[in-house]
Backbone bond lengths (Angstrom), bond angles and torsions (degrees), N, CA, C in turn:
res aa  C-N    CA-C-N  psi(-1)  N-CA   C-N-CA  omega(-1)  CA-C   N-CA-C  phi
1 X - - - 1.460 - - 1.534 109.23 -
2 X 1.295 115.82 136.13 1.459 120.35 -179.61 1.515 111.16 -80.94
3 X 1.332 117.00 136.27 1.452 121.59 174.20 1.525 109.08 -85.41
4 X 1.332 117.22 144.52 1.467 118.50 177.74 1.529 110.51 -64.77
5 X 1.316 115.89 139.63 1.459 119.23 179.32 1.525 110.80 -73.84
6 X 1.315 117.65 -27.24 1.459 121.48 178.28 1.515 108.15 -101.90
7 X 1.335 117.40 111.66 1.456 121.68 -176.93 1.542 112.70 -79.63
8 X 1.315 117.11 -4.59 1.463 121.03 -178.67 1.522 109.92 -79.64
9 X 1.350 117.06 120.14 1.456 121.75 179.99 1.523 111.05 -84.01
10 X 1.311 115.40 154.81 1.456 120.07 170.71 1.523 108.97 -68.19
11 X 1.325 117.06 145.42 1.465 121.50 178.91 1.523 108.61 -132.40
12 X 1.323 115.86 117.23 1.458 121.67 177.69 1.522 109.73 -105.91
13 X 1.308 117.18 145.13 1.456 122.45 177.83 1.530 108.73 -107.82
14 X 1.335 116.48 112.74 1.458 120.12 -176.58 1.525 114.03 -108.78
15 X 1.301 119.77 -23.54 1.462 120.70 -176.71 1.530 111.72 -127.98
16 X 1.319 117.70 51.12 1.463 119.13 -179.55 1.521 111.98 -73.86
17 X 1.310 115.63 161.54 1.464 122.06 175.22 1.524 108.40 -105.45
18 X 1.327 118.05 117.37 1.466 119.02 -177.84 1.523 112.27 -81.12
19 X 1.306 115.92 142.45 1.468 123.08 167.67 1.528 105.55 -134.41
20 X 1.319 115.47 117.79 1.456 120.75 -179.62 1.528 109.29 -100.28
21 X 1.304 117.25 143.82 1.462 119.19 177.75 1.522 109.72 -154.76
22 X 1.326 114.46 158.09 1.452 120.34 177.01 1.527 109.16 -158.02
23 X 1.322 116.76 143.66 1.458 122.05 172.56 1.523 107.61 -94.67
24 X 1.319 116.76 123.54 1.454 121.83 -171.61 1.526 110.99 -121.56
25 X 1.324 115.06 173.78 1.462 121.49 177.65 1.534 110.41 -117.44
26 X 1.331 116.70 30.42 1.463 120.69 179.97 1.529 109.90 -61.32
27 X 1.327 117.07 140.45 1.464 122.26 -179.30 1.534 109.38 -79.43
28 X 1.336 116.89 115.91 1.470 121.86 -175.17 1.530 113.97 -90.19
29 X 1.296 118.28 1.67 1.465 121.27 -171.17 1.522 112.69 -55.64
30 X 1.319 117.50 -53.24 1.467 121.03 -176.20 1.522 111.70 -69.46
31 X 1.318 117.36 -33.12 1.463 120.25 177.82 1.523 111.44 -66.23
32 X 1.326 117.03 -41.03 1.463 120.40 178.40 1.530 111.02 -66.82
33 X 1.325 117.80 -37.23 1.460 121.09 175.58 1.527 110.45 -62.70
34 X 1.321 116.36 -41.63 1.462 120.56 178.77 1.525 110.62 -64.23
35 X 1.334 117.48 -42.24 1.460 120.10 178.36 1.524 110.95 -58.23
36 X 1.311 117.59 -46.47 1.468 121.07 -179.83 1.524 110.89 -62.73
37 X 1.322 117.36 -38.72 1.470 121.17 177.58 1.527 111.03 -63.57
38 X 1.323 117.19 -45.64 1.469 121.24 -178.38 1.525 110.95 -66.95
39 X 1.324 117.02 -38.41 1.469 120.18 179.91 1.522 110.84 -68.00
40 X 1.311 116.95 -38.34 1.469 120.59 177.85 1.523 110.87 -68.78
41 X 1.334 116.34 -36.83 1.463 121.00 -179.51 1.522 112.05 -71.54
42 X 1.342 117.27 -31.52 1.468 121.77 -177.80 1.534 108.64 -140.22
43 X 1.339 117.94 79.40 1.471 121.31 -174.10 1.526 114.33 -62.77
44 X 1.333 118.08 -26.80 1.471 120.13 -178.26 1.517 112.07 -77.06
45 X 1.323 117.58 -36.01 1.449 120.31 -177.50 1.517 112.28 63.68
46 X 1.320 116.52 -150.97 1.468 121.24 -179.15 1.528 109.47 -130.08
47 X 1.332 115.13 158.63 1.461 122.29 175.74 1.525 108.01 -116.86
48 X 1.318 115.89 111.56 1.465 120.56 178.45 1.531 108.31 -125.95
49 X 1.318 118.11 -94.25 1.468 119.24 176.20 1.522 111.43 -85.96
50 X 1.330 116.96 -10.59 1.462 120.07 -173.08 1.520 112.83 -84.74
51 X 1.335 115.53 136.37 1.462 123.59 169.91 1.519 106.17 -114.13
52 X 1.333 116.01 107.98 1.453 119.98 -168.88 1.517 108.56 80.46
53 X 1.305 115.70 -174.25 1.453 119.61 179.21 1.518 112.27 70.20
54 X 1.296 115.23 -166.46 1.460 121.53 -177.21 1.519 109.20 -141.72
55 X 1.329 115.90 137.64 1.457 121.54 177.72 1.519 108.69 -135.78
56 X 1.336 116.99 129.05 1.457 119.84 177.40 1.522 110.05 -73.16
57 X 1.302 115.54 165.33 1.463 120.33 172.10 1.525 109.31 -67.74
58 X 1.336 116.37 154.67 1.460 120.53 174.23 1.522 109.85 -64.64
59 X 1.297 116.03 145.14 1.456 120.01 172.80 1.521 108.78 -149.66
60 X 1.314 116.61 171.54 1.458 121.50 178.35 1.527 109.35 -90.48
61 X 1.316 118.41 142.89 1.461 120.27 -179.12 1.523 113.48 -55.56
62 X 1.335 116.51 -36.70 1.469 120.23 -177.11 1.526 112.77 -69.57
63 X 1.350 117.52 -7.79 1.471 120.13 178.34 1.525 111.87 -66.25
64 X 1.337 117.24 -24.14 1.460 121.30 -177.92 1.532 109.60 -139.34
65 X 1.312 118.35 139.06 1.470 120.20 179.63 1.525 113.58 -56.04
66 X 1.340 117.25 -38.22 1.470 119.89 -176.89 1.523 111.81 -62.15
67 X 1.333 117.16 -44.60 1.467 119.69 -179.46 1.525 111.77 -79.42
68 X 1.323 117.69 -27.71 1.462 120.79 176.09 1.532 109.34 -63.20
69 X 1.320 116.74 -46.54 1.469 120.43 177.46 1.523 111.14 -65.34
70 X 1.334 116.36 -40.11 1.461 120.42 -178.94 1.524 111.58 -62.26
71 X 1.329 117.05 -47.25 1.462 118.96 -174.34 1.525 111.18 -71.65
72 X 1.328 118.03 -28.74 1.469 119.80 173.30 1.521 109.87 -63.06
73 X 1.324 116.21 -37.70 1.458 120.84 176.49 1.528 110.99 -67.24
74 X 1.328 117.11 -43.16 1.465 121.28 177.84 1.527 110.81 -61.20
75 X 1.319 116.83 -40.49 1.465 120.04 -178.29 1.524 112.03 -64.69
76 X 1.329 117.06 -19.67 1.463 119.23 176.77 1.528 111.42 -66.90
77 X 1.353 116.80 -19.93 1.462 120.54 175.07 1.533 112.16 -84.81
78 X 1.329 115.87 -13.48 1.465 119.89 -170.68 1.503 114.67 -60.31
79 X 1.340 116.94 -35.46 1.461 119.56 -178.59 1.509 112.28 -59.44
80 X 1.339 116.79 -36.30 1.460 120.95 179.14 1.527 111.07 -63.61
81 X 1.341 116.46 -43.12 1.468 120.08 179.47 1.524 110.94 -64.62
82 X 1.327 116.53 -44.40 1.459 120.00 -179.94 1.520 111.09 -63.53
83 X 1.328 116.51 -43.28 1.464 120.02 179.16 1.523 111.48 -60.37
84 X 1.336 117.52 -39.00 1.462 120.88 179.83 1.526 111.80 -65.44
85 X 1.333 117.09 -27.83 1.463 121.00 176.19 1.529 112.04 -86.09
86 X 1.326 117.70 -4.01 1.449 120.53 -178.79 1.516 113.19 83.84
87 X 1.336 117.23 20.48 1.458 121.88 178.16 1.523 109.19 -99.91
88 X 1.315 116.09 140.15 1.455 122.04 -177.71 1.523 109.67 -75.15
89 X 1.327 116.76 111.82 1.461 120.58 -177.20 1.526 112.64 -72.63
90 X 1.341 117.06 -7.09 1.461 119.83 172.30 1.534 110.86 -82.42
91 X 1.334 115.80 -25.66 1.468 120.66 179.81 1.523 112.45 -93.21
92 X 1.334 116.26 -28.95 1.461 120.31 -174.11 1.528 110.87 -128.02
93 X 1.311 115.52 159.57 1.456 121.78 176.87 1.526 108.97 -144.62
94 X 1.315 116.11 160.65 1.456 121.90 175.22 1.526 108.67 -99.66
95 X 1.322 116.00 125.87 1.463 121.03 177.11 1.529 108.82 -119.45
96 X 1.324 115.60 154.38 1.463 120.20 -174.91 1.521 110.80 -86.97
97 X 1.337 115.29 127.81 1.458 121.05 176.60 1.517 112.74 -86.63
98 X 1.323 117.72 -39.35 1.465 122.05 177.06 1.517 109.83 -163.91
99 X 1.329 114.77 166.00 1.458 121.26 -174.09 1.524 108.47 -151.00
100 X 1.339 118.08 151.14 1.459 120.92 179.51 1.530 109.95 -161.36
101 X 1.332 115.64 159.52 1.459 122.53 177.99 1.525 110.24 -99.59
102 X 1.333 115.56 150.53 1.464 122.93 174.38 1.520 109.42 -128.90
103 X 1.338 115.25 143.38 1.462 120.92 173.09 1.527 108.44 -133.82
104 X 1.326 116.48 120.98 1.466 122.79 177.44 1.520 109.49 -125.93
105 X 1.322 116.17 151.64 1.457 121.25 171.20 1.518 108.54 -157.05
106 X 1.326 116.10 156.31 1.459 120.15 177.79 1.518 112.75 55.85
107 X 1.327 116.34 -123.38 1.464 122.16 -174.50 1.532 113.40 -84.13
108 X 1.313 118.66 0.45 1.463 120.73 179.51 1.527 110.34 -61.58
109 X 1.334 115.99 140.53 1.463 121.04 179.21 1.524 109.76 -139.04
110 X 1.318 114.88 166.04 1.463 121.98 164.73 1.515 106.82 -118.12
111 X 1.329 115.21 121.64 1.456 119.73 -176.41 1.525 111.24 -70.70
112 X 1.321 115.44 167.91 1.454 123.43 177.70 1.525 110.47 -53.04
113 X 1.337 117.38 128.50 1.455 120.78 -179.98 1.530 109.81 -162.05
114 X 1.323 115.44 169.71 1.460 123.14 172.31 1.526 107.49 -126.27
115 X 1.324 116.81 174.27 1.460 121.58 177.90 1.527 108.85 -114.04
116 X 1.323 116.14 90.07 1.458 120.60 -178.16 1.520 112.53 -66.84
117 X 1.336 115.39 149.70 1.454 120.75 174.12 1.514 115.17 84.06
118 X 1.334 117.68 5.28 1.459 119.79 177.81 1.524 109.46 -133.25
119 X 1.314 116.59 172.51 1.461 121.40 -176.86 1.530 111.07 -103.62
120 X 1.333 116.41 -46.39 1.451 122.37 177.29 1.521 108.74 -121.63
121 X 1.320 117.13 134.11 1.461 122.09 173.14 1.521 107.97 -111.12
122 X 1.313 115.82 159.11 1.456 117.80 -178.77 1.510 112.73 -153.59
123 X 1.306 114.95 160.58 1.457 121.65 173.66 1.525 108.51 -138.23
124 X 1.324 114.56 145.45 1.462 121.35 -180.00 1.525 107.57 -132.68
125 X 1.326 116.45 135.03 1.459 120.63 -171.97 1.524 111.25 -100.60
126 X 1.337 113.94 124.00 1.458 121.79 -174.96 1.527 113.43 -99.12
127 X 1.330 116.48 -44.86 1.465 121.72 -177.46 1.523 107.92 -142.42
128 X 1.316 116.48 115.75 1.461 121.04 -171.13 1.527 110.15 -131.38
129 X 1.335 118.21 100.08 1.463 119.77 174.73 1.531 111.05 -73.11
130 X 1.311 116.24 161.89 1.458 121.10 178.24 1.525 110.17 -60.09
131 X 1.333 116.64 135.80 1.459 121.31 179.25 1.514 114.12 86.49
132 X 1.344 118.00 12.85 1.464 120.76 179.17 1.529 110.56 -66.60
133 X 1.330 116.03 150.05 1.456 121.20 -177.22 1.522 113.20 -68.32
134 X 1.342 115.41 140.93 1.461 121.73 177.80 1.524 111.30 -73.59
135 X 1.334 116.25 154.69 1.455 120.24 162.27 1.527 105.90 -83.60
136 X 1.323 116.48 137.07 1.463 120.98 -176.85 1.524 109.38 -125.53
137 X 1.323 116.36 132.82 1.455 123.38 179.98 1.530 109.31 -107.47
138 X 1.336 115.96 146.02 1.459 121.69 -174.62 1.528 111.11 -122.77
139 X 1.325 115.31 137.35 1.460 120.83 170.87 1.523 108.64 -65.55
140 X 1.336 118.07 152.02 1.473 118.67 179.82 1.530 110.22 -63.52
141 X 1.338 115.58 151.44 1.462 120.34 -167.25 1.522 113.63 -67.02
142 X 1.346 119.28 -26.55 1.467 120.47 178.43 1.531 110.48 -67.50
143 X 1.323 116.90 -44.52 1.453 120.16 177.27 1.528 110.88 -66.34
144 X 1.329 116.34 -40.44 1.463 119.81 179.42 1.529 110.55 -61.90
145 X 1.338 116.78 -41.19 1.465 120.86 178.86 1.521 110.43 -61.28
146 X 1.338 116.69 -45.17 1.462 120.45 -179.00 1.523 111.17 -63.53
147 X 1.333 116.76 -41.74 1.466 120.28 -178.78 1.522 111.88 -69.18
148 X 1.344 116.46 -33.06 1.461 120.47 -176.90 1.525 112.86 -78.32
149 X 1.326 117.51 -18.05 1.462 119.62 -175.21 1.524 113.82 -100.38
150 X 1.328 118.09 3.49 1.465 118.91 175.09 1.522 108.85 -71.11
151 X 1.329 116.38 151.85 1.468 120.14 -176.34 1.528 111.83 -77.97
152 X 1.331 116.99 -22.20 1.461 119.67 -177.77 1.525 111.14 -74.61
153 X 1.317 115.80 154.60 1.455 122.54 174.65 1.528 108.40 -103.18
154 X 1.303 115.99 129.34 1.457 119.97 -178.31 1.523 110.39 -75.18
155 X 1.329 116.22 129.23 1.462 120.59 174.78 1.524 110.41 -75.00
156 X 1.314 116.52 -29.82 1.457 121.98 177.99 1.526 107.62 -157.04
157 X 1.297 116.00 156.28 1.463 120.50 178.18 1.519 109.63 -99.97
158 X 1.308 114.99 136.08 1.460 122.39 -179.34 1.526 108.37 -121.43
159 X 1.332 115.88 -177.34 1.468 120.03 176.04 1.528 111.46 -61.44
160 X 1.329 116.94 -22.37 1.466 120.62 178.79 1.518 112.09 -83.30
161 X 1.321 118.53 -37.41 1.465 120.58 -173.27 1.519 114.35 -104.69
162 X 1.308 118.44 -17.83 1.461 120.81 -178.83 1.518 111.95 -66.81
163 X 1.323 117.17 146.79 1.470 120.63 -178.83 1.523 112.26 -111.58
164 X 1.327 118.09 -10.28 1.464 121.40 175.61 1.521 109.60 -137.76
165 X 1.322 115.03 158.76 1.469 121.89 173.44 1.517 107.52 -141.07
166 X 1.316 116.86 131.38 1.466 121.56 -176.08 1.521 110.26 -115.19
167 X 1.333 115.06 138.21 1.452 121.41 175.51 1.526 108.61 -122.38
168 X 1.321 118.56 120.95 1.463 120.04 178.00 1.522 110.50 -72.26
169 X 1.328 118.19 140.70 1.459 120.09 177.07 1.522 110.61 -75.29
170 X 1.312 114.92 152.60 1.458 121.52 179.05 1.516 107.81 -153.78
171 X 1.306 117.61 136.66 1.458 120.21 -179.41 1.528 110.34 -56.03
172 X 1.345 115.41 128.41 1.451 120.87 -178.92 1.511 114.21 88.61
173 X 1.336 117.91 -4.08 1.478 120.59 -179.92 1.525 110.20 -83.45
174 X 1.314 115.99 134.09 1.459 121.77 174.32 1.527 108.20 -115.44
175 X 1.331 116.07 135.97 1.464 122.67 179.30 1.517 107.86 -127.79
176 X 1.330 116.64 124.62 1.463 123.17 177.91 1.522 108.85 -117.26
177 X 1.339 116.60 145.86 1.463 120.30 -177.10 1.524 109.55 -158.64
178 X 1.340 117.64 159.64 1.464 119.41 176.93 1.523 110.47 -59.17
179 X 1.327 116.54 136.64 1.467 120.83 -173.20 1.525 112.38 -64.26
180 X 1.343 117.60 -20.17 1.467 120.89 -179.60 1.535 112.55 -86.96
181 X 1.317 118.01 -3.03 1.462 120.93 -179.53 1.533 110.00 -76.42
182 X 1.334 115.90 123.23 1.465 120.26 -179.26 1.533 110.22 -66.72
183 X 1.342 115.28 136.77 1.462 119.25 -178.06 1.516 110.42 -156.48
184 X 1.315 115.74 166.67 1.457 122.52 177.69 1.518 109.09 -158.77
185 X 1.327 116.59 -177.59 1.466 122.30 178.25 1.520 108.39 -125.44
186 X 1.324 116.74 129.81 1.460 122.70 -178.05 1.532 110.89 -83.92
187 X 1.351 117.54 160.11 1.472 120.48 178.74 1.528 111.71 -62.02
188 X 1.320 114.82 157.87 1.462 121.40 177.60 1.533 110.28 -99.72
189 X 1.309 115.36 157.69 1.458 120.76 172.01 1.525 110.89 -88.11
190 X 1.321 116.50 -10.61 1.456 121.74 -175.45 1.526 111.32 -107.99
191 X 1.317 116.55 147.50 1.462 122.09 174.18 1.533 111.37 -91.60
192 X 1.315 116.72 0.09 1.458 119.95 174.13 1.530 108.82 -78.83
193 X 1.335 117.80 149.91 1.469 119.91 -176.01 1.529 113.40 -69.08
194 X 1.312 114.30 136.57 1.467 123.90 172.67 1.526 105.43 -102.97
195 X 1.319 118.88 110.81 1.465 122.13 -172.37 1.523 109.41 -111.89
196 X 1.323 115.04 128.63 1.461 120.93 179.55 1.519 110.21 -137.04
197 X 1.304 114.82 166.14 1.454 122.76 179.08 1.521 106.82 -124.63
198 X 1.337 117.28 123.61 1.465 121.92 -179.39 1.519 109.49 -111.43
199 X 1.327 116.17 153.68 1.464 119.79 -176.57 1.522 110.01 -157.38
200 X 1.325 114.87 158.65 1.462 122.82 177.71 1.528 109.64 -120.30
201 X 1.332 115.52 138.32 1.452 121.84 -179.68 1.521 109.90 -121.56
202 X 1.327 115.84 138.48 1.463 120.79 176.60 1.527 109.75 -122.92
203 X 1.321 115.68 162.00 1.464 121.05 -179.19 1.519 110.13 -89.78
204 X 1.325 116.00 133.01 1.465 121.90 173.98 1.515 108.81 -134.05
205 X 1.321 115.72 157.91 1.454 119.46 176.24 1.520 109.59 -68.97
206 X 1.302 115.66 139.69 1.454 121.70 -178.61 1.523 109.10 -88.87
207 X 1.343 116.20 85.41 1.461 120.75 -176.35 1.516 110.68 -105.80
């Protein structure tokens, strides 16, 4: 039997995890004004995934003109996400279930969590000082356990062997990801506020 002269095998990717992102020029003025209003109205906020920092209560985008306009803009990206999943964007659309602001600085973090009850989760960066903490995504723990217990030592980490992926925040950057993907926010090097807007999207029929 003849051996193949090229020892390199074909490699297909069938179960990848998508993360969509884009750097935009959206005007953040009204959103930042709304954040300051909400923080003044409710200085305590809520404690969910955040350790330190400040998080507003969940609300619906239509509660305020600034977020209503923002989420309509975000939904314009929805067709791309649906198409990547093989869903007909003429039959279905992504609508926002809830939305909230986050403010972190210094040692403030958001612990590992997912966004239950939605299909796509997202974050949008409003005010980002130098040295702000990255959003970090984690491979599911069963795969991580299997990868960590092999006897070989990895010379480099790839999309197949890596267990985390980090995205640096940037003003105007939007990041969308499956709501079941584990993620958190790392500490910042700066004591200036890192302000972001998070939201959940669900699938509805496009009627």
